[in-house]
VEXPA-949390 format. One record per residue (C-alpha): residue number from 0; residue in three letters; x, y, z. Coordinates in nm, 4 decimals, padded with zeros to 6 digits. Example, Ala and Ser with C-alpha at 12.3 -4.5 7.8 and 13.67 -1.06 7.14 Angstrom:
BEGIN
     k     r          x          y          z
     0   ALA    01.2300   -00.4500    00.7800
     1   SER    01.3670   -00.1060    00.7140
END
This chain:
BEGIN
     k     r          x          y          z
     0   MET   -03.2118    04.5749   -05.1551
     1   GLY   -03.4574    04.3379   -05.1639
     2   ASN   -03.2499    04.0964   -05.0002
     3   ARG   -03.1616    04.2896   -04.7363
     4   THR   -03.3323    04.2477   -04.3691
     5   THR   -03.4803    04.5473   -04.1887
     6   VAL   -03.3252    04.6403   -03.8243
     7   SER   -03.6482    04.5973   -03.5676
     8   THR   -03.4731    04.5051   -03.3019
     9   PHE   -03.0958    04.6170   -03.1755
    10   LEU   -02.7855    04.4407   -02.9852
    11   LEU   -02.6736    04.5622   -02.6960
    12   TRP   -02.2827    04.4261   -02.6994
    13   GLY   -02.1662    04.6077   -02.3926
    14   PHE   -01.9941    04.3797   -02.2069
    15   SER   -02.0513    04.0695   -02.3921
    16   SER   -01.7061    03.9985   -02.4897
    17   PHE   -01.6458    04.0050   -02.0928
    18   PRO   -01.8433    03.7256   -02.0254
    19   GLU   -01.6128    03.6428   -01.6206
    20   LEU   -01.6472    03.9502   -01.5279
    21   GLN   -02.0297    04.0235   -01.5513
    22   SER   -02.1279    03.9500   -01.1873
    23   LEU   -01.8781    04.1352   -01.1047
    24   LEU   -02.0207    04.4218   -01.3054
    25   PHE   -02.2869    04.3527   -01.1547
    26   VAL   -02.2301    04.3996   -00.8111
    27   VAL   -01.9715    04.6942   -00.8732
    28   ILE   -02.2432    04.9089   -01.1075
    29   LEU   -02.5313    04.8128   -00.8548
    30   PHE   -02.3602    04.9140   -00.5986
    31   SER   -02.2348    05.2531   -00.7884
    32   HIS   -02.6388    05.2990   -00.8853
    33   MET   -02.7494    05.2899   -00.5602
    34   THR   -02.4441    05.5221   -00.4303
    35   ILE   -02.5600    05.7603   -00.7084
    36   LEU   -02.9786    05.7543   -00.6081
    37   THR   -02.8652    05.7878   -00.2417
    38   ALA   -02.6258    06.0500   -00.2818
    39   ASN   -02.8284    06.3343   -00.4813
    40   VAL   -03.1253    06.2361   -00.3187
    41   SER   -02.9648    06.3028    00.0655
    42   ILE   -02.7976    06.6437   -00.1522
    43   MET   -03.1440    06.7449   -00.2659
    44   MET   -03.3383    06.6553    00.0776
    45   ALA   -03.0754    06.8767    00.2430
    46   VAL   -03.1977    07.2072   -00.0007
    47   LYS   -03.5332    07.1318    00.1067
    48   LEU   -03.5133    07.0596    00.4384
    49   SER   -03.2683    07.3867    00.5088
    50   HIS   -03.3650    07.6855    00.5451
    51   ASN   -03.0398    07.8503    00.5017
    52   LEU   -02.9533    07.6659    00.1959
    53   HIS   -03.2640    07.8164    00.0161
    54   THR   -03.0751    08.0352   -00.2429
    55   PRO   -03.0332    08.0537   -00.5719
    56   MET   -02.6357    07.8437   -00.5501
    57   TYR   -02.8388    07.5418   -00.4066
    58   PHE   -03.1644    07.5837   -00.6015
    59   PHE   -02.9370    07.5064   -00.8980
    60   LEU   -02.6985    07.2321   -00.7317
    61   CYS   -03.0315    07.0415   -00.6304
    62   GLY   -03.1604    07.1043   -00.9540
    63   LEU   -02.8201    06.9570   -01.1296
    64   SER   -02.8566    06.6951   -00.9020
    65   PHE   -03.2104    06.5889   -00.9447
    66   SER   -03.0868    06.5788   -01.4160
    67   GLU   -02.7625    06.3524   -01.2464
    68   THR   -03.0158    06.0940   -01.0859
    69   CYS   -03.2698    06.1135   -01.3751
    70   THR   -02.9630    06.0616   -01.6157
    71   THR   -02.8205    05.7263   -01.4713
    72   MET   -03.1947    05.6336   -01.4000
    73   VAL   -03.1844    05.6010   -01.8094
    74   ILE   -02.8603    05.4003   -01.8410
    75   LEU   -02.8264    05.2138   -01.5660
    76   PRO   -03.0884    04.9620   -01.4584
    77   ARG   -03.0785    04.8511   -01.8299
    78   MET   -02.7742    04.7801   -01.8128
    79   LEU   -02.7836    04.5824   -01.4386
    80   VAL   -03.1065    04.3986   -01.6363
    81   ASP   -02.8343    04.3189   -01.9638
    82   LEU   -02.6138    04.1604   -01.7307
    83   LEU   -02.8128    03.9038   -01.6232
    84   SER   -02.9907    03.8561   -01.8925
    85   ASP   -02.8522    03.6209   -02.1897
    86   SER   -03.1211    03.8774   -02.4239
    87   LYS   -03.0318    04.1910   -02.4609
    88   THR   -03.2073    04.3092   -02.6993
    89   ILE   -03.3793    04.6353   -02.7242
    90   SER   -03.6832    04.7709   -03.0152
    91   LEU   -03.5721    05.0665   -03.2048
    92   PRO   -03.8239    05.3149   -03.0596
    93   GLU   -03.6945    05.2035   -02.7290
    94   CYS   -03.3370    05.2864   -02.8441
    95   ALA   -03.4596    05.6233   -02.9569
    96   THR   -03.6750    05.7150   -02.6290
    97   GLN   -03.3661    05.5798   -02.4601
    98   MET   -03.1055    05.7950   -02.6695
    99   PHE   -03.3520    06.0741   -02.6422
   100   SER   -03.3831    06.0431   -02.2384
   101   PHE   -02.9683    06.0549   -02.1893
   102   PHE   -02.9062    06.3272   -02.4013
   103   GLY   -03.1319    06.5564   -02.2845
   104   PHE   -03.0603    06.5105   -01.9663
   105   SER   -02.7188    06.5676   -02.0062
   106   ASN   -02.7018    06.8353   -02.2139
   107   ASN   -02.9316    07.0101   -01.9249
   108   ASN   -02.6572    06.9224   -01.7067
   109   CYS   -02.4181    07.1379   -01.9048
   110   PHE   -02.6553    07.3854   -01.9128
   111   THR   -02.7481    07.3992   -01.5726
   112   MET   -02.3842    07.4255   -01.5044
   113   VAL   -02.2996    07.7384   -01.7122
   114   VAL   -02.6769    07.8987   -01.5552
   115   MET   -02.4438    07.7826   -01.2124
   116   SER   -02.1603    07.9979   -01.3366
   117   TYR   -02.3634    08.2791   -01.4406
   118   ASP   -02.5092    08.2829   -01.0665
   119   ARG   -02.1520    08.3014   -00.9362
   120   TYR   -02.0431    08.5423   -01.1839
   121   THR   -02.3552    08.7311   -01.0462
   122   ALA   -02.2816    08.6612   -00.6535
   123   ILE   -01.9935    08.7949   -00.6254
   124   HIS   -01.8998    09.0666   -00.9489
   125   ASN   -02.2680    09.3225   -00.7728
   126   PRO   -02.3024    09.1082   -00.4239
   127   LEU   -02.5393    09.4106   -00.3303
   128   HIS   -02.7505    09.3717   -00.6346
   129   TYR   -02.6958    08.9189   -00.6247
   130   ALA   -03.0407    08.9113   -00.4395
   131   VAL   -03.2547    09.1411   -00.7131
   132   ARG   -03.0953    08.9976   -01.0349
   133   MET   -03.1431    08.6416   -00.9319
   134   THR   -03.5154    08.6112   -00.8192
   135   GLN   -03.7009    08.2827   -00.7533
   136   LYS   -03.8524    08.4260   -01.0987
   137   VAL   -03.4995    08.4220   -01.2870
   138   CYS   -03.3718    08.1243   -01.1100
   139   PHE   -03.7089    07.9549   -01.2766
   140   GLN   -03.6616    08.0711   -01.5907
   141   LEU   -03.3028    07.9904   -01.6439
   142   THR   -03.3982    07.5874   -01.4746
   143   MET   -03.7050    07.5892   -01.7282
   144   ALA   -03.4261    07.7524   -02.0493
   145   SER   -03.1714    07.4961   -01.9435
   146   TRP   -03.4454    07.1593   -01.9525
   147   MET   -03.6229    07.2643   -02.2922
   148   VAL   -03.2790    07.3431   -02.4923
   149   GLY   -03.1224    07.0227   -02.3524
   150   PHE   -03.4130    06.8294   -02.4545
   151   LEU   -03.4646    07.0477   -02.8142
   152   VAL   -03.1145    06.9008   -02.9140
   153   SER   -03.1383    06.5955   -02.8141
   154   LEU   -03.4823    06.5594   -03.0622
   155   CYS   -03.2901    06.6783   -03.2883
   156   VAL   -03.0250    06.4578   -03.2707
   157   VAL   -03.2154    06.1345   -03.2585
   158   ILE   -03.4517    06.2688   -03.5759
   159   THR   -03.1266    06.2580   -03.7704
   160   VAL   -03.0341    05.9296   -03.6192
   161   PHE   -03.3525    05.7636   -03.6327
   162   ASN   -03.4328    05.8833   -03.9517
   163   LEU   -03.0969    05.6997   -04.1214
   164   SER   -03.1550    05.3284   -04.2363
   165   PHE   -03.0670    05.0211   -04.0478
   166   TYR   -02.9976    04.7080   -04.2359
   167   ASP   -02.8775    04.3445   -04.1661
   168   SER   -02.5722    04.4529   -03.8560
   169   ASN   -02.7709    04.5283   -03.5285
   170   LEU   -02.4565    04.4776   -03.3181
   171   ILE   -02.4092    04.8415   -03.0804
   172   GLN   -02.0672    04.7839   -02.9378
   173   ARG   -02.1658    04.9265   -02.6022
   174   PHE   -02.4066    04.9233   -02.3241
   175   PHE   -02.6377    05.1505   -02.3923
   176   CYS   -02.8122    05.3462   -02.7656
   177   ASP   -02.5210    05.5877   -02.8244
   178   ILE   -02.5001    05.7944   -03.0908
   179   SER   -02.1542    05.6951   -03.3009
   180   PRO   -02.2231    05.2825   -03.2438
   181   VAL   -02.5931    05.3620   -03.3854
   182   VAL   -02.4566    05.5594   -03.6619
   183   SER   -02.2140    05.2934   -03.7857
   184   LEU   -02.4578    05.0251   -03.8899
   185   ALA   -02.6553    05.2258   -04.0797
   186   CYS   -02.6375    05.1995   -04.4122
   187   ASP   -02.6570    05.5632   -04.5831
   188   TYR   -02.5109    05.7643   -04.2928
   189   THR   -02.2777    06.0195   -04.4451
   190   LEU   -02.0640    06.3047   -04.4199
   191   TYR   -02.4181    06.5804   -04.3331
   192   HIS   -02.5358    06.3423   -04.1163
   193   GLU   -02.1540    06.3024   -03.9669
   194   MET   -02.1502    06.7113   -03.9351
   195   ALA   -02.4620    06.7420   -03.8311
   196   ILE   -02.4396    06.5867   -03.5152
   197   PHE   -02.1101    06.7174   -03.4687
   198   VAL   -02.2414    07.1027   -03.4913
   199   LEU   -02.5742    06.9205   -03.2445
   200   SER   -02.2599    06.7640   -02.9957
   201   ALA   -02.0091    07.0654   -03.0521
   202   PHE   -02.2876    07.3034   -02.9707
   203   VAL   -02.3831    07.0839   -02.6289
   204   LEU   -02.0376    07.0931   -02.4910
   205   VAL   -01.8272    07.3204   -02.7010
   206   GLY   -02.0726    07.6191   -02.6515
   207   SER   -02.1979    07.5311   -02.2563
   208   PHE   -01.8278    07.5180   -02.1961
   209   ILE   -01.7087    07.9058   -02.3827
   210   LEU   -02.0005    08.0310   -02.1585
   211   ILE   -01.8478    07.9215   -01.8557
   212   VAL   -01.5369    08.0239   -01.9186
   213   ILE   -01.5959    08.3900   -01.9860
   214   SER   -01.7498    08.3109   -01.6808
   215   TYR   -01.5054    08.2737   -01.4803
   216   VAL   -01.2914    08.4616   -01.6525
   217   PHE   -01.5052    08.7381   -01.4911
   218   ILE   -01.5569    08.5528   -01.2097
   219   GLY   -01.0933    08.5554   -01.1812
   220   SER   -01.0882    08.9089   -01.2279
   221   THR   -01.3325    09.0989   -00.9802
   222   ILE   -01.1225    08.7992   -00.7350
   223   LEU   -00.8293    08.9312   -00.8344
   224   LYS   -00.9174    09.3159   -00.7294
   225   MET   -01.0498    09.2462   -00.4120
   226   PRO   -00.8281    09.4187   -00.1642
   227   SER   -00.7945    09.1011    00.1086
   228   ALA   -00.6587    08.8212    00.0549
   229   LYS   -00.9752    08.6695    00.3055
   230   GLY   -01.2368    08.8076    00.0824
   231   ARG   -01.0021    08.6506   -00.2180
   232   TYR   -01.0308    08.3319   -00.0571
   233   LYS   -01.3965    08.3588    00.0915
   234   ALA   -01.5163    08.4661   -00.3359
   235   PHE   -01.3046    08.1675   -00.4752
   236   SER   -01.4251    07.9113   -00.2344
   237   THR   -01.7946    07.9378   -00.3096
   238   CYS   -01.7120    07.8199   -00.6615
   239   SER   -01.4341    07.5398   -00.5709
   240   SER   -01.6907    07.2624   -00.6254
   241   HIS   -01.8535    07.3796   -00.9110
   242   LEU   -01.5111    07.4643   -01.0729
   243   THR   -01.4209    07.0912   -01.0177
   244   VAL   -01.7086    06.9352   -01.0889
   245   VAL   -01.6895    07.1348   -01.4436
   246   CYS   -01.2831    07.0007   -01.5613
   247   ILE   -01.4448    06.6035   -01.4250
   248   HIS   -01.7872    06.5936   -01.6581
   249   TYR   -01.6256    06.8074   -01.9495
   250   GLY   -01.3376    06.6393   -01.9617
   251   PHE   -01.4906    06.2794   -01.9376
   252   ALA   -01.7689    06.3932   -02.2027
   253   CYS   -01.5244    06.5821   -02.4423
   254   PHE   -01.3079    06.3003   -02.4568
   255   VAL   -01.6016    06.0332   -02.5421
   256   TYR   -01.7734    06.3033   -02.7890
   257   LEU   -01.5766    06.5024   -02.9452
   258   ARG   -01.3510    06.2486   -03.1206
   259   SER   -01.3382    06.1196   -03.4448
   260   LYS   -01.4361    05.7421   -03.4398
   261   ASP   -01.4369    05.4242   -03.6279
   262   SER   -01.6002    05.1233   -03.4941
   263   ASP   -01.2484    04.9593   -03.3579
   264   SER   -01.2720    05.2372   -03.1589
   265   PHE   -01.5746    05.1492   -02.9500
   266   LEU   -01.4424    04.8639   -02.7957
   267   GLU   -01.1593    05.1520   -02.6915
   268   ASP   -01.4111    05.3769   -02.5372
   269   MET   -01.5797    05.1525   -02.2922
   270   PRO   -01.4176    05.2494   -02.0295
   271   MET   -01.4622    05.6135   -02.0752
   272   ALA   -01.7974    05.5837   -02.1112
   273   VAL   -01.8472    05.3896   -01.8511
   274   ALA   -01.6641    05.6675   -01.6676
   275   TYR   -01.9226    05.9348   -01.8085
   276   THR   -02.2329    05.7543   -01.7217
   277   VAL   -02.1114    05.6174   -01.3816
   278   LEU   -01.8074    05.7623   -01.2333
   279   THR   -01.9230    06.1919   -01.3062
   280   PRO   -02.3159    06.1266   -01.1286
   281   LEU   -02.0736    05.9588   -00.8513
   282   LEU   -01.8568    06.2470   -00.8475
   283   ASN   -02.0533    06.5358   -00.8375
   284   PRO   -02.2287    06.4792   -00.5162
   285   ILE   -01.9276    06.3760   -00.3628
   286   VAL   -01.7389    06.6980   -00.4894
   287   TYR   -02.0281    06.9348   -00.3711
   288   SER   -02.0503    06.6955   -00.0044
   289   LEU   -01.6840    06.7706    00.0980
   290   ARG   -01.6137    07.1135   -00.0483
   291   ASN   -01.9000    07.2582    00.1160
   292   LYS   -01.9430    07.3332    00.4857
   293   ASP   -02.3020    07.4647    00.4240
   294   ILE   -02.4141    07.1086    00.2918
   295   GLN   -02.1690    06.9198    00.5007
   296   VAL   -02.4262    07.0764    00.7874
   297   ALA   -02.6931    06.9814    00.6169
   298   LEU   -02.6160    06.6432    00.5288
   299   ARG   -02.5692    06.6035    00.9131
   300   LYS   -02.8951    06.7113    00.9928
   301   VAL   -03.0933    06.4887    00.7178
   302   VAL   -02.8478    06.1783    00.9080
   303   ASP   -02.9555    06.2703    01.1931
   304   ASN   -03.3205    06.3355    01.1566
   305   ALA   -03.3699    06.0214    00.9756
   306   ILE   -03.1684    05.7870    01.2074
   307   ARG   -03.4316    05.9738    01.4833
   308   PHE   -03.7440    05.8573    01.3004
   309   ILE   -03.5778    05.5286    01.2680
   310   SER   -03.5583    05.4651    01.6635
   311   GLN   -03.8739    05.6618    01.6870
   312   THR   -03.9832    05.3649    01.4549
   313   VAL   -03.8981    05.0767    01.6029
   314   ASN   -03.8721    05.1521    01.9617
   315   LYS   -04.3056    05.2147    01.9205
   316   ARG   -04.2738    04.9213    01.7228
   317   ASN   -04.0958    04.7715    02.0497
   318   LEU   -04.4020    04.8937    02.2462
   319   ASN   -04.6847    04.7397    02.1273
   320   ILE   -04.5187    04.3882    02.1210
END
């Protein structure tokens, strides 16, 4: 052990295997990052400025958009810097902070989707008592519970990972401090640690997905009992956007985090990791924008107000000149 060097910094190898694509990747990821920010902020602004969207459903959607934005802010700016930099090192505390933040926000996304499915179940199963059950206080409590549980699980994962010993090897075969590539560098990583991380990951992904499925089983049962086809269509249409986002999110997340891995599979998983960190936050606001007429109307108002504000500002400057 005396001849071994304790690791204090990691090297985010990421896309270094494709040096000829660095510039193209920078442009694509920068465009994706700006689009994610614009789309999610637009949805938050639309919900904030449209009084008819001040309902629990859109309150939770606003929370999901905010959490998705934070998730990408943890990863993408650092990724963009590394694409243009020769030095791709990250210190051990920075790596732990990035892992904690990313998985905290990602876990919160999962639990927020559970809350959104429960909200849809309450609205469809018992619409007369919906306003009584889903009060502003209840919505706030459910949101806080999602954040607290999400970051508590993330803290447990980070403590488990960074209590391991890292010697000599410091090459992370990913563009951020992901769990599997980091623990593969530890010299004392055992089956106990693997099972602890797997159970925590499964608690978030599988546990939240089961709760969503249960909600939709009851939703489906309620919809099928509705007498009119128009009523069934209207009820299902309020869930379609959420259901699409759930399928996208859990499809990518389960593929990346619930499969058994070895060091040779990290590069193979790179496209799916990119899809989970870039494509999922990009698709979520697009899905809600395309499939929800209320959001479409609110977004048009936001765009119209922005254009009007810019026009008035330009006109005032021209008059002053």
